[in-house]
C-alpha positions in Angstrom: 0.0 0.0 0.0 1.2 3.5 -0.7 2.4 5.9 1.9 -0.2 8.5 0.9 -3.0 6.3 2.1 -1.4 6.1 5.6 -1.0 9.9 5.6 -4.6 10.3 4.6 -5.7 8.1 7.5 -3.9 10.4 9.9 -5.2 13.6 8.4 -8.8 12.3 8.2 -8.7 10.8 11.7 -7.5 14.2 13.1 -10.5 16.0 11.5 -12.9 13.3 12.6 -11.5 13.2 16.1 -11.8 17.0 16.4 -15.5 16.7 15.5 -16.1 13.8 17.8 -14.5 15.5 20.8 -17.4 17.9 20.9 -20.0 15.1 20.5 -18.8 12.2 22.6 -20.4 12.2 26.0 -17.2 11.4 27.7 -17.0 14.2 30.3 -17.6 12.2 33.4 -14.6 13.5 35.1 -15.5 17.2 34.6 -17.1 19.3 37.3 -20.7 20.2 36.4 -19.9 23.9 36.0 -17.1 23.2 33.6 -19.2 20.7 31.6 -22.0 23.3 31.4 -19.7 26.0 29.9 -18.5 23.5 27.3 -21.8 24.0 25.5 -21.4 27.8 25.2 -20.6 29.3 21.9 -17.5 31.6 21.7 -19.6 34.8 21.7 -21.3 33.7 24.9 -17.9 33.0 26.5 -16.7 36.4 25.7 -19.9 38.0 26.9 -19.6 36.1 30.2 -15.9 37.1 30.6 -16.9 40.7 30.0 -19.7 40.6 32.5 -17.5 39.0 35.1 -14.6 41.5 34.6 -16.9 44.5 34.9 -18.7 43.0 37.9 -15.5 42.3 39.7 -14.1 45.7 38.9 -17.3 47.3 40.3 -17.2 45.3 43.5 -13.5 46.1 43.9 -14.2 49.8 43.5 -17.2 49.8 45.9 -15.4 47.9 48.7 -12.4 50.2 48.7 -8.7 49.4 49.1 -9.1 47.5 52.4 -10.7 44.5 50.8 -8.7 42.7 48.1 -10.3 41.3 45.0 -7.1 40.4 43.2 -7.7 36.7 42.9 -11.2 37.2 41.4 -9.8 39.0 38.3 -8.5 35.6 37.3 -12.0 34.2 36.8 -12.7 35.8 33.4 -9.2 35.2 32.3 -9.4 31.6 33.3 -12.8 31.1 31.6 -11.6 32.6 28.3 -8.3 30.7 28.3 -9.9 27.3 29.2 -12.7 27.6 26.7 -11.1 29.6 23.8 -7.4 29.1 24.2 -4.4 31.1 25.2 -4.9 34.0 22.8 -8.4 34.7 24.1 -7.0 34.3 27.6 -4.3 36.9 26.9 -6.9 39.4 25.6 -8.9 39.1 28.8 -5.7 39.2 30.8 -5.1 42.7 29.4 -8.7 43.7 30.0 -8.6 42.5 33.6 -5.3 44.3 34.2 -6.7 47.5 32.7 -9.9 47.3 34.8 -7.8 46.8 38.0 -5.6 49.8 37.0 -8.7 51.9 36.4 -10.0 51.0 39.9 -6.7 51.9 41.5 -6.4 55.2 39.7 -9.9 56.1 40.6 -9.5 55.2 44.3 -6.0 56.7 44.5 -4.5 53.6 46.0 -0.9 54.6 45.2 0.8 58.0 45.4 2.5 58.1 42.0 1.6 57.0 38.5 4.8 55.1 37.8 4.0 52.8 40.7 0.4 52.3 39.4 1.7 51.4 35.9 4.4 49.1 37.2 1.9 47.2 39.3 -0.5 47.0 36.4 2.3 45.6 34.2 3.1 43.0 36.8 -0.5 42.0 37.1 -0.8 41.7 33.4 2.2 39.5 33.3 0.8 37.3 36.0 -2.5 37.0 34.2 -0.8 36.3 31.0 1.2 33.4 32.5 -2.0 31.9 34.0 -3.8 32.2 30.6 -0.9 30.6 28.7 -0.7 27.8 31.2 -4.5 27.1 31.2 -4.5 27.2 27.4 -1.7 24.6 27.3 -3.3 22.4 29.9 -6.6 22.5 28.0 -4.8 21.5 24.8 -3.0 18.6 26.5 -6.3 17.5 28.2 -8.1 17.5 24.9 -5.4 15.4 23.4 -5.5 12.8 26.2 -9.3 12.7 26.1 -9.2 12.2 22.3 -6.6 9.4 22.5 -8.7 7.7 25.1 -11.6 7.4 22.6 -9.5 6.6 19.5 -8.5 3.3 17.9 -4.8 3.9 17.4 -4.5 1.6 14.4 -7.3 2.9 12.2 -7.8 6.4 13.6 -11.5 5.8 14.2 -13.3 5.7 17.4 -12.8 2.8 19.8 -15.6 0.7 21.3 -16.0 2.7 24.5 -16.3 6.0 22.6 -18.6 4.5 20.0 -20.9 3.2 22.7 -21.1 6.6 24.4 -21.8 8.3 21.0 -24.7 5.9 20.3 -26.0 6.7 23.8 -25.8 10.4 22.9 -27.7 9.8 19.7 -30.3 7.8 21.5 -30.8 10.7 23.9 -31.2 13.1 20.9 -33.8 10.8 19.4 -35.7 10.6 22.6 -35.8 14.4 22.8 -36.3 15.3 19.1 -37.9 12.1 17.7 -35.4 12.0 14.8 -34.3 8.7 13.3 -30.7 7.3 13.2 -29.1 4.1 12.0 -26.5 1.9 13.7 -24.6 -0.7 11.6 -22.3 -3.5 12.4 -19.8 -4.7 9.8 -17.5 -7.8 9.8 -14.7 -8.2 7.4 -15.1 -11.7 5.8 -11.9 -13.5 5.1 -9.7 -11.3 7.3 -8.3 -14.1 9.3 -7.1 -15.8 6.1 -5.3 -12.6 5.1 -3.6 -12.4 8.4 -2.5 -16.0 8.3 -1.4 -15.9 4.7 0.1 -12.5 4.3 1.1 -11.6 7.9 -0.3 -9.3 10.6 1.4 -6.2 9.1 -0.6 -6.7 5.9 -3.7 -7.3 8.0 -3.1 -4.0 9.8 -2.8 -2.2 6.4 -6.1 -3.8 5.3 -7.8 -2.5 8.4 -6.4 1.0 7.8 -7.6 0.8 4.2 -11.1 -0.2 5.3 -11.4 2.6 7.9 -10.1 5.3 5.5 -12.4 4.1 2.7 -15.4 4.3 5.0 -14.4 7.8 6.2 -14.1 8.9 2.6 -17.6 7.8 1.8 -19.7 9.0 4.8 -20.8 12.5 5.9 -18.9 14.5 8.4 -21.6 14.0 10.9 -21.4 10.2 10.6 -19.1 8.0 12.7 -17.0 4.9 12.2 -15.4 2.9 15.0 -13.3 -0.3 15.2 -15.0 -2.4 17.7 -12.4 -5.1 18.0 -10.5 -7.3 15.6 -12.1 -7.0 12.2 -15.5 -5.6 13.3 -16.5 -2.0 12.7 -19.5 0.1 13.8 -21.1 2.9 11.9 -23.5 5.5 13.2 -25.6 7.6 10.8 -27.6 10.4 12.6 -30.7 11.7 10.9 -30.7 8.7 8.6 -33.9 6.8 7.9 -34.7 3.8 5.7 -33.8 5.1 2.3 -30.7 7.2 3.3 -29.3 4.4 5.4 -29.6 1.7 2.7 -28.1 4.0 0.1 -25.2 4.9 2.3 -24.4 1.3 3.4 -24.6 -0.1 -0.2 -22.3 2.7 -1.3 -19.8 1.8 1.4 -20.0 -1.8 0.6 -19.3 -1.1 -3.1 -16.4 1.2 -2.4 -14.8 -1.2 0.1 -15.0 -4.0 -2.5 -13.3 -1.8 -5.1 -10.6 -0.7 -2.6 -9.7 -4.3 -1.5 -9.7 -5.5 -5.1 -7.1 -2.9 -6.0 -4.9 -4.2 -3.3 -5.5 -7.9 -4.3 -7.1 -8.7 -1.0 -9.7 -11.4 -0.9 -12.1 -9.7 1.5 -15.8 -9.2 1.6 -18.1 -7.4 4.0 -21.1 -8.5 6.0 -23.3 -5.7 7.4 -26.2 -5.7 9.8 -28.0 -2.4 10.4 -30.8 -1.2 12.7 -32.8 1.9 11.8 -34.2 3.5 14.9 -37.4 5.4 14.1 -38.1 5.7 17.8 -35.6 5.6 20.7 -34.6 2.1 21.7 -34.9 0.9 25.2 -31.2 0.7 25.6 -28.0 1.1 23.6 -27.0 -2.5 24.6 -30.1 -3.9 23.1 -29.6 -1.9 19.9 -26.0 -3.0 19.5 -27.0 -6.6 20.2 -29.6 -6.4 17.5 -27.3 -5.0 14.9 -24.7 -7.6 15.8 -27.2 -10.4 15.4 -28.2 -9.1 12.0 -24.6 -9.0 10.9 -24.1 -12.6 12.0 -27.3 -13.5 10.2 -25.7 -12.2 7.0 -22.5 -14.2 7.6 -24.4 -17.4 8.3 -26.4 -16.9 5.1 -23.4 -16.7 2.8 -21.5 -13.5 3.8 -21.0 -10.4 1.7 -24.4 -9.0 2.2 -26.5 -6.4 3.9 -29.5 -6.9 6.2 -31.5 -4.0 7.5 -34.2 -3.9 10.2 -36.4 -1.0 11.3 -36.9 -0.7 15.0 -39.8 1.5 16.2 -40.2 1.4 20.0 -43.0 3.9 19.9 -45.3 1.3 18.4 -43.6 -1.9 19.5 -43.0 -2.8 15.9 -39.8 -4.5 14.8 -38.5 -5.9 11.6 -40.8 -3.7 9.5 -38.2 -3.8 6.7 -35.6 -6.5 6.0 -33.3 -6.5 3.0 -30.3 -8.6 2.2 
């Protein structure tokens, strides 16, 4: 296989991972207040930082020089740096330092202007260091969180992250009553490729499969390696027609890709289309897995789709293979 394909896997996986980081419900370790602010758009973060800076400056002015508010000026700086990065944090570090300077000048805290400006410069430097540190910590934290949900071989999601993403989609369906499709895919003949050509060639095949799938799905769709030669696909906002078209296209493109590499592989896919929210993610995954194995037992290299509508208690409205 060519080097460009491996590079494309890395490039595409980075873009996909960036998208998934905002969607995966993997924030269990975050304090509730921090998790709440994660949903804020940048404009709201700036607005909140401005309101906090002005409010802290006003309180500092009203309480006089005897009561210190120095540490509270870090709140808007920290908010901006954590949510928007070091540059935004630096901007609000400058704003906070200027507000603090204005309060000191108005209240006459220091006898000479050089002392006022020196102190303001020191404060700005301190705020700047805090903003840069928080921006860096946030970047490292995002990277670690991303790696925790990524399959390192293919660049797709791993099983844990995929399960959480399906749970998130189930919650959206419960709230907005929109359909989604979950598919399980097994690579037929993969063990023979591994045994005959070696594990390195097998790893290349898995990378090829993952990159081909990514090249043929929407940016809002997801692909995960669930273990060995099994993959999961999630299609939000995809009902019967859209899901079948997408899956048949993927199956066709995968066949073309492995044929170009002289790999004797085919693909068995089972898919469940959720018209109403399923009782549980586990039940949904088990059903898709069962459909996939039904395809394999029926001759492999096929597609079987089932519609699941929990609202009316109707299953298997539609089956195609």
